[in-house]
C-alpha positions in Angstrom: -32.3 22.1 10.2 -30.5 21.1 13.4 -27.7 18.4 13.6 -24.4 17.9 15.4 -21.9 16.7 12.8 -18.4 15.4 13.4 -15.6 15.1 11.0 -13.0 12.5 11.9 -9.8 13.4 10.1 -7.8 10.2 10.6 -4.5 8.8 9.4 -5.1 5.4 7.8 -2.6 2.8 6.6 -3.0 1.3 3.1 -4.0 -2.4 3.4 -4.3 -2.4 7.2 -8.0 -3.0 7.2 -8.1 -4.3 10.7 -6.1 -1.3 12.0 -8.2 1.2 10.0 -11.5 -0.2 11.3 -10.2 -0.1 14.9 -9.3 3.5 14.4 -12.7 4.3 12.9 -14.4 2.7 16.0 -12.2 4.7 18.4 -13.0 8.0 16.7 -16.6 7.1 16.5 -16.7 6.6 20.3 -15.0 10.0 20.7 -17.8 11.5 18.6 -20.4 9.6 20.6 -19.2 11.1 23.8 -19.7 14.5 22.2 -23.3 13.6 21.3 -22.7 13.8 17.5 -25.5 12.7 15.2 -23.3 11.8 12.2 -19.5 11.2 11.8 -17.7 11.6 8.5 -14.5 9.7 7.7 -12.2 10.1 4.7 -12.5 8.5 1.3 -11.6 4.8 1.1 -10.8 4.9 4.8 -11.4 1.1 5.3 -8.9 -0.2 2.7 -6.6 2.9 2.8 -5.9 5.4 0.0 -4.3 4.9 -2.5 -4.5 1.1 -2.5 -3.3 0.8 -6.0 -3.1 -2.8 -7.4 -4.2 -4.3 -4.0 -7.6 -3.6 -5.5 -6.9 -6.2 -8.1 -6.5 -8.9 -5.4 -9.9 -10.6 -4.7 -8.9 -11.4 -1.1 -8.2 -7.8 -0.4 -11.5 -6.6 -1.8 -13.3 -9.4 0.2 -11.6 -8.3 3.4 -12.6 -4.7 2.8 -16.2 -5.7 2.2 -16.3 -8.0 5.2 -14.9 -5.2 7.4 -17.6 -2.9 6.2 -20.4 -5.4 7.0 -18.9 -6.1 10.5 -18.6 -2.4 11.1 -22.2 -1.8 10.1 -23.4 -4.3 12.7 -21.3 -2.5 15.4 -22.5 1.0 14.6 -25.6 2.2 16.5 -25.4 6.0 17.5 -24.0 8.1 16.0 -24.3 7.2 12.4 -21.0 7.1 10.5 -20.1 7.7 6.8 -17.1 5.6 5.6 -15.3 5.0 2.3 -14.7 1.5 1.0 -14.2 -0.4 -2.3 -17.7 -1.5 -3.4 -18.4 -4.4 -5.8 -20.0 -3.7 -9.2 -22.6 -6.4 -9.5 -23.1 -5.6 -13.2 -21.4 -7.6 -15.9 -20.4 -4.4 -17.5 -17.5 -2.2 -16.6 -14.8 -2.3 -13.9 -15.5 -4.7 -11.1 -15.4 -2.0 -8.3 -16.8 1.3 -7.2 -15.1 3.9 -5.1 -18.0 3.9 -2.6 -19.2 5.4 0.7 -21.7 3.9 3.1 -23.8 5.5 5.8 -23.9 3.0 8.7 -26.6 3.4 11.3 -28.3 1.2 13.9 -26.6 -2.0 12.8 -27.1 -1.7 9.1 -25.9 -0.1 5.8 -28.6 2.7 5.6 -27.3 4.4 2.4 -24.7 3.6 -0.2 -23.3 5.9 -2.9 -20.4 5.8 -5.3 -18.0 8.2 -6.8 -18.9 9.6 -10.2 -15.7 11.3 -11.4 -12.6 9.2 -11.4 -9.4 11.2 -11.8 -6.7 9.8 -14.1 -4.2 12.8 -14.0 -1.1 13.4 -12.0 -0.8 10.9 -9.2 -4.4 9.5 -9.7 -5.3 6.4 -11.7 -8.8 5.6 -10.3 -10.3 4.6 -13.6 -7.8 1.7 -13.6 -9.8 0.1 -10.8 -13.2 1.7 -10.5 -16.4 2.1 -12.5 -18.0 5.6 -12.3 -21.4 5.8 -10.6 -24.2 6.1 -13.1 -26.2 8.3 -10.7 -25.9 9.9 -7.3 -29.2 10.8 -5.6 -29.7 12.7 -2.4 -30.9 10.9 0.7 -32.6 11.7 4.0 -31.1 11.2 7.4 -32.9 12.3 10.6 -35.2 14.5 8.5 -32.4 16.3 6.7 -32.0 16.0 2.9 -28.3 15.4 2.2 -26.1 15.3 -0.9 -22.9 13.2 -0.8 -20.0 13.6 -3.1 -16.6 11.9 -3.0 -13.4 14.0 -3.5 -13.1 14.6 -7.3 -16.8 14.9 -7.6 -16.5 18.4 -6.1 -13.6 19.5 -8.5 -15.6 19.9 -11.7 -17.2 23.3 -11.2 -17.1 25.2 -14.5 -17.9 28.5 -12.8 -14.8 28.1 -10.6 -12.3 26.8 -13.2 -13.8 28.3 -16.4 -14.0 24.9 -18.0 -15.0 21.3 -17.1 -12.7 18.3 -17.1 -15.7 16.0 -17.2 -19.1 16.3 -18.8 -20.9 15.7 -15.5 -21.1 18.0 -12.4 -22.2 15.8 -9.5 -22.4 18.6 -7.0 -24.5 20.7 -9.4 -26.9 17.8 -9.8 -27.2 17.4 -6.1 -27.9 21.1 -5.6 -30.8 20.9 -8.1 -32.4 18.4 -5.8 -32.8 21.1 -3.1 -30.7 19.5 -0.5 -30.2 20.9 3.0 -26.6 19.8 3.5 -23.6 19.0 1.2 -21.1 16.3 2.3 -17.8 15.4 0.7 -15.4 12.7 1.9 -11.9 13.1 0.4 -8.3 11.9 0.1 -6.9 15.1 -1.4 -3.0 15.1 -1.4 -1.0 18.1 -0.3 1.0 20.4 -2.5 1.9 23.9 -1.3 -0.8 26.4 -2.1 -3.5 23.8 -2.6 -5.2 24.4 0.7 -6.3 27.9 -0.4 -7.6 26.7 -3.7 -9.5 23.9 -2.1 -11.1 26.3 0.3 -12.2 28.7 -2.4 -13.6 25.8 -4.4 -15.7 24.5 -1.5 -16.8 27.9 -0.6 -18.1 28.4 -4.1 -20.2 25.2 -3.8 -21.7 26.3 -0.5 -22.6 29.7 -1.8 -24.2 28.3 -4.9 -26.2 25.7 -3.0 -27.0 28.1 -0.2 -26.5 25.2 2.3 -23.8 24.2 4.7 -21.0 22.0 3.5 -18.9 19.4 5.4 -15.7 18.3 3.9 -13.6 15.5 5.6 -10.1 15.0 4.2 -7.5 12.3 4.9 -4.4 13.1 6.8 -1.1 11.3 6.8 1.6 10.0 4.5 1.2 7.0 2.3 4.3 6.3 0.2 5.0 9.4 -1.9 1.8 11.2 -1.0 1.2 13.4 2.0 -2.4 14.3 2.9 -2.8 17.5 4.9 -6.2 17.2 6.5 -7.5 20.7 6.7 -11.1 19.4 6.8 -13.7 22.1 6.7 -17.3 22.9 7.7 -18.7 25.9 5.9 -22.0 27.7 6.5 -24.5 28.4 3.6 -22.6 31.6 2.8 -19.3 29.8 2.5 -17.9 31.1 5.8 -15.8 28.6 7.8 -17.4 27.2 10.9 -14.6 24.8 11.7 -11.3 23.7 10.3 -9.3 20.6 11.0 -5.7 20.9 12.0 -3.1 20.7 9.2 -1.0 17.5 9.1 -2.6 16.1 12.3 -5.4 13.8 13.1 -8.4 15.8 14.4 -12.1 15.6 15.3 -14.3 18.6 14.3 -17.6 19.0 16.0 -20.1 21.5 14.7 -23.8 22.2 15.4 -25.4 22.9 12.1 -26.6 25.2 10.7 -24.0 27.2 12.8 -23.8 30.9 13.4 -20.3 32.0 14.3 -17.8 32.0 11.3 -14.1 31.6 12.0 -11.1 33.1 10.3 -9.1 30.6 8.1 -6.0 29.7 10.0 -3.8 29.0 7.0 -3.7 32.6 6.1 -1.1 32.8 8.9 0.4 29.4 8.1 3.3 30.2 5.7 4.0 28.1 2.6 7.4 27.1 4.0 5.9 25.9 7.2 3.4 23.8 5.3 6.3 22.3 3.3 8.2 21.6 6.5 5.1 20.0 8.2 4.4 17.9 5.1 7.9 16.5 4.9 8.1 15.7 8.6 4.7 13.9 8.4 5.8 12.1 5.2 9.1 10.9 6.8 7.4 9.8 10.0 4.6 7.9 8.4 6.8 6.3 5.7 9.3 5.1 8.3 6.7 3.8 10.7 4.3 2.3 8.1 7.2 0.4 6.5 8.2 -1.1 9.8 11.2 1.0 10.7 12.0 2.9 13.9 15.3 4.5 13.0 16.8 6.5 10.1 20.2 7.1 8.7 21.5 10.2 6.9 24.8 10.6 5.2 26.1 14.0 6.4 28.4 15.8 4.0 28.4 19.1 5.7 26.3 20.6 3.0 22.8 22.1 3.2 20.8 19.2 1.7 22.0 16.6 4.1 21.7 19.0 7.0 18.1 19.8 6.1 17.2 16.2 5.6 18.7 15.3 9.0 16.8 18.1 10.7 13.6 17.0 9.1 14.2 13.4 10.2 14.8 14.5 13.8 11.5 16.5 13.6 9.7 13.4 12.4 11.3 10.6 14.5 13.2 12.2 17.4 16.9 12.6 17.8 17.3 9.2 19.4 16.1 7.5 16.2 18.4 9.4 13.8 22.0 8.6 13.0 24.4 10.7 10.9 27.2 9.2 8.9 30.2 11.4 7.9 32.4 9.9 5.1 35.1 12.3 4.2 37.0 11.8 1.0 40.4 13.3 -0.2 38.4 16.2 -1.6 36.3 16.9 1.5 37.1 20.3 2.9 37.9 20.7 6.7 34.9 23.0 6.9 32.5 20.4 5.6 33.6 17.9 8.2 33.3 20.5 10.9 29.9 21.5 9.7 28.7 17.8 9.9 30.0 17.5 13.4 28.3 20.8 14.4 25.0 19.8 12.9 25.0 16.4 14.7 25.9 18.1 18.0 23.2 20.8 17.5 20.5 18.2 16.7 21.7 15.7 19.3 22.1 12.8 16.9 24.8 10.2 17.0 27.5 10.7 14.4 29.6 8.0 12.9 32.7 8.9 10.9 34.0 6.5 8.2 36.8 8.1 6.0 36.8 6.7 2.5 40.3 7.7 1.2 41.8 4.2 1.7 38.8 2.5 0.1 38.9 4.9 -2.8 42.6 4.1 -3.3 41.8 0.4 -3.5 39.3 1.1 -6.3 41.9 3.2 -8.1 44.5 0.5 -7.8 42.1 -2.2 -9.1 40.8 -0.1 -12.0 44.1 1.5 -12.8 45.2 -0.9 -15.6 41.8 -0.5 -17.2 41.6 3.3 -16.9 45.1 3.9 -18.2 45.2 6.3 -21.1 41.8 7.8 -20.2 41.5 11.3 -18.7 40.2 11.5 -15.1 36.5 12.4 -15.3 33.1 11.6 -13.8 33.9 7.9 -13.5 36.4 8.6 -10.6 33.9 11.0 -9.0 31.1 8.5 -9.1 33.3 5.8 -7.4 33.5 8.0 -4.3 29.7 8.5 -4.3 29.2 4.8 -4.8 31.5 3.9 -2.0 29.5 6.1 0.3 26.3 4.5 -1.0 27.6 1.0 -0.2 28.6 2.0 3.3 25.3 3.6 4.0 23.3 0.7 2.7 25.5 -1.7 4.8 24.8 0.3 7.9 21.1 0.4 7.0 21.0 -3.4 6.7 23.0 -3.9 9.9 21.0 -1.4 12.0 17.7 -2.1 10.4 17.3 1.6 9.8 15.8 3.4 6.8 18.4 5.3 4.7 17.1 8.7 3.7 18.6 10.0 0.4 19.4 13.8 0.4 19.2 14.9 -3.2 16.9 17.8 -4.0 14.6 18.3 -7.0 17.0 20.6 -8.8 19.8 18.0 -8.7 17.4 15.1 -9.7 16.2 17.3 -12.6 19.7 17.8 -13.9 21.0 14.3 -13.2 23.4 15.9 -10.7 23.4 12.8 -8.7 24.9 9.3 -8.8 23.0 6.1 -9.4 23.8 3.6 -6.6 25.7 6.4 -4.8 24.0 9.4 -3.3 20.7 8.2 -4.8 20.8 5.1 -2.6 18.1 4.9 0.1 14.5 4.1 0.8 13.0 7.6 0.7 14.0 10.7 -1.2 13.0 13.4 1.3 14.0 16.4 -0.8 13.3 14.9 -4.2 10.4 17.4 -4.8 12.1 20.3 -3.1 13.9 22.8 -5.4 17.3 24.0 -4.2 16.0 27.5 -3.4 13.3 26.0 -1.2 15.9 23.9 0.6 17.5 27.2 1.7 14.1 28.5 2.8 13.6 25.3 4.9 17.0 25.8 6.5 16.1 29.3 7.5 12.8 28.0 8.9 14.5 25.2 10.8 16.8 27.9 12.3 14.0 30.3 13.2 14.5 29.9 16.9 18.1 28.8 17.2 21.0 27.8 14.9 20.5 24.0 14.3 21.9 24.0 10.8 25.4 25.7 10.9 25.3 29.0 9.1 28.4 28.0 7.2 26.4 25.2 5.6 23.9 27.7 4.4 26.4 30.3 3.2 29.1 28.3 1.4 28.7 27.6 -2.3 27.1 24.2 -3.0 29.6 21.5 -4.0 29.6 17.7 -4.4 33.3 17.8 -3.3 34.3 15.0 -5.6 37.2 16.8 -7.3 39.4 19.8 -6.3 37.6 23.1 -5.9 34.4 21.7 -7.4 31.3 24.0 -7.3 27.7 23.2 -8.5 27.7 26.4 -10.5 30.7 25.2 -12.6 28.2 23.6 -15.0 24.8 24.8 -13.7 23.3 28.3 -13.7 22.5 29.9 -10.4 19.8 28.0 -8.6 17.5 31.0 -8.6 17.5 30.8 -12.4 17.6 27.0 -12.7 14.6 26.5 -10.4 12.5 29.0 -12.3 13.2 27.1 -15.6 12.5 23.7 -13.9 9.2 24.9 -12.5 8.2 26.3 -15.8 8.9 23.0 -17.6 8.1 20.4 -15.1 5.2 22.0 -13.2 3.7 24.4 -15.7 4.4 22.4 -18.8 5.9 25.3 -20.8 8.0 24.5 -23.8 11.4 26.1 -24.7 9.8 29.1 -26.5 7.3 29.9 -23.8 10.0 29.6 -21.1 12.5 31.7 -23.0 9.9 34.4 -23.6 8.3 34.5 -20.2 11.4 34.3 -18.1 13.5 36.4 -20.5 16.3 33.9 -20.7 18.4 32.8 -23.7 17.0 30.0 -25.8 20.4 28.2 -25.6 20.3 28.2 -21.8 16.6 27.0 -21.6 16.9 24.3 -24.3 20.0 23.0 -22.7 18.5 22.7 -19.3 15.3 21.1 -20.5 17.3 18.6 -22.6 19.2 17.6 -19.4 15.9 17.1 -17.6 14.7 14.7 -20.3 18.1 12.9 -20.7 18.2 12.0 -17.0 14.8 10.3 -16.8 16.5 7.0 -16.6 18.2 8.0 -13.3 15.0 9.2 -11.7 13.2 6.0 -12.7 15.7 4.2 -10.3 15.4 6.8 -7.5 13.7 6.1 -4.1 10.1 7.3 -3.7 9.9 11.1 -3.7 7.8 12.9 -1.1 5.4 15.1 -3.2 5.1 18.7 -2.1 4.7 20.5 -5.5 1.9 20.2 -8.1 4.2 18.0 -10.2 6.7 15.7 -8.6 9.0 13.0 -10.1 7.5 9.6 -9.7 4.0 8.2 -10.3 2.7 11.7 -11.2 5.1 12.3 -14.1 5.4 9.4 -16.6 7.9 10.2 -19.2 9.5 7.7 -21.6 13.2 7.0 -21.2 13.9 5.9 -24.8 12.3 8.6 -27.0 12.6 10.5 -30.2 10.9 13.8 -29.4 12.5 16.7 -27.6 10.7 20.0 -26.6 11.4 23.0 -28.7 
């Protein structure tokens, strides 16, 4: 077997069919200049992934099909493999397939569809697609190839110890004595997933005893970030090429190949992956939603500081503005820290004191609050004043407001609706507080950008005198372990209590708070996903309920 294969790891935009096809053509021409025989593109690269309910609009599906046909007439050499939404001509089942087409010499030479349609976590493909009834191998330039699409490769009983689906498409292809395994994918990022993905694909290559080419999507689409990390493995599962993480890339490999490479992510730390994912997510969400600039409310605390630094990494300092809004309870150190951060990052800082505005609210509400003790109502007024000011500036400057709350706070409801939860994107909404500190240290790895005082001082919302987060929360090192156990691992109270050696009273109280604050999270901005289970489309819990974990 001899073939030069290219993997075009591209960043597509959902619904931008014309733009996606233009990008496919441009990368095909790059591969042609390198004398490639075949170019792989990611799953559903023509319509964009995930297209969600756009797939229920007939005009969208027609535009996607028309683009495929036009692209097929354009393609000569090299051949390209692209993903699209294919029509189900049968009167039975869902109207679409998650399909791939091999385009060559002005025609659709081969067409196959996805067999396994995930419906867990952030996936809901069975809502739109019919599973393929069969998936046979095919020949191209004398080489017998087996094609699978993303989830088709994630049902290896030998790797997982069980199967999620009764069928194993890759195993069936291996039985056909293929010479090359192909997989086109849109596999979202979460930290640690890259290594699991590599081990899974390596297991397939070793079992098949043939090379494997895996082309993954890169880029941010709403909450999801796709990390790329495309791979070509030899028949022993050794890497021959790896796509860059969180960047578009073109891999070129002469198969069968002979010189294995070390896997680069072994030196790519988890916190660097989280940083790169968040930067990519901010940049793509901002640009794909039509914004150029972003706003961040700067309190002087670590969350807003990290959010601002990430925004600068994504958009550049000239496209980020910080807003300081000191209240009667803001400490002088917090104001100084906000100023230092803005100066270190080189961003413009606006200062809008809210004491007078807060006094107007107190005067207006005074007759109606009379006789009631001062409590969270007064605190939330301050947060909502800030939210209103930030949204006004967002409207006026046509800039995206980034909310700054972290996953620990969202879990506990330690945030204010229409206040600090205001914004178009929750940058840290899937980042536990302990990881926020790790990000701060990573951002400061070469020089102090985030003031050390922001990192060292006890976290506080500063909405009442001497307020500290730990007044009614356990230390974040403890809290984050409980939250991970419950939200990401699915442990109940007894399991969490036993495995983490914590009191049942503490654990049950924390879990109860997570569940009681679902209504707040339902109204939060989209949350960039970086863990296996994020708040948003991947975690669908009822608000009104009668069952509580025990």
